[in-house]
Each structure stands twice: as C-alpha cells, then as structure tokens.
Steps between C-alpha positions, in 0.01 A plus 500: 500500500638837410416840647464791268546867570130535578519215745356263243540127556482230254474279327364251755482132395237252604681400821504863613133533407420188701697631799272807495165329444340199672322400179589172325384309191238526376433841665844657449436749219817705487801337321762769535540865587662719229538802728392626839542840654441459871216722626398581147432240230569147358501353154451120503443231241249218483570241225152389400509136368239257379611271783321724755228285668222766453529482119337155503164655586545868406409455221524174313593578140572872582731511809495840673662586834232580755481870591507419870838319450634803312411723799648235729823514302505882545440451866784252535729748329377759759580249768865468386517881483358535850722228657815648341397859576399451867781260588259213570710211359551227759246648742215260405270796433247452218350750252124448486245654244260745662331668208501517121366804319464612140596167342480517125593232239603625161622201298503127569821339637570180307756224545841561343556861621713677748273715717671801648365605843562872588399594849570807700429620854233767523516492880766312700448414867632227728151359573316565168601630156323601181621415149422572141569214262506428128546183306645532150548257206722612212479851642127507485292553812321176585368590848523763772379536858557684816523293817578506865688244707571455870820373663424247778618191674391175335198328652559279810 
C-alpha cells in the first residue's frame, strides 16, 4: 500500500479488503480498492461474473445484478472507507446499514463487467456516518444512493 501526497492509500488487494470487512463469499462484494483517501473517499472494484449465485434466478436467460446487491457493494466499499478512516481495524467493530435514501438505478449491471464503486463521506462521525455512493460500468452511471451506517460492536 502506498501513501500519496493527499494521504491516499491504495491499491488494497482482496486480503486487505477482507481484513477490513467481516463479509465472506457469497456476500463479499468488493474485490479490491483502487484508491482510498482517509476521511474522504474510496474507489473500489467489483468484478461481476456469471458465477455469482444470484444470476441463477435473476433472471434466467437475462442475468442482471439485483439492485439491492449493487447498493450493498457500495455500502461495503463505505465500510472499508470507514474502517480505514476511523482506525477500526482489529477492534471487532462492525459497520451496519441504518438508512438508504435516493436510490436510483440507471442501467442494468450484467455479468462480465468491472463495476467501479465510488463512495464519499458526506458526514463522518465515530458512531454513525453518512455517505454518497455511485456504481459505474464502463464509465456510465449504473446506480447511485445516499446511505447512513452506524459503527457498533458485533451482536453478542
């Protein structure tokens, strides 16, 4: 991992992503982080493949990534951003969804693409943060949403 003049970190490989997130297959939806500016933003990548289990039923003959999973991928990128920005690695703290607002879906996300996830803090706090996220395919906006997440201990 290299640090840029603006404090940017990256790239982060899958091992580093997995160190920041508790998600595992089939729910881990971030494959790598291209860049991360602590306290500001992240650009992550999800390789969308036909081997994803949800494509079996969504939809047979016309596989399209479910919108809720596109938003989940953005939220996981936000989770990496929060963990790295707030120094939460190794603490056992989790980042939980609290709210989703203004979700819009522009173009279908199909297998065989690299989906770029761009997320930025709109409000950063230790207990709850707000984010704005976008998912892009080939530079085209596929989805966008604003969302909020809380930082908390895992359930007992």
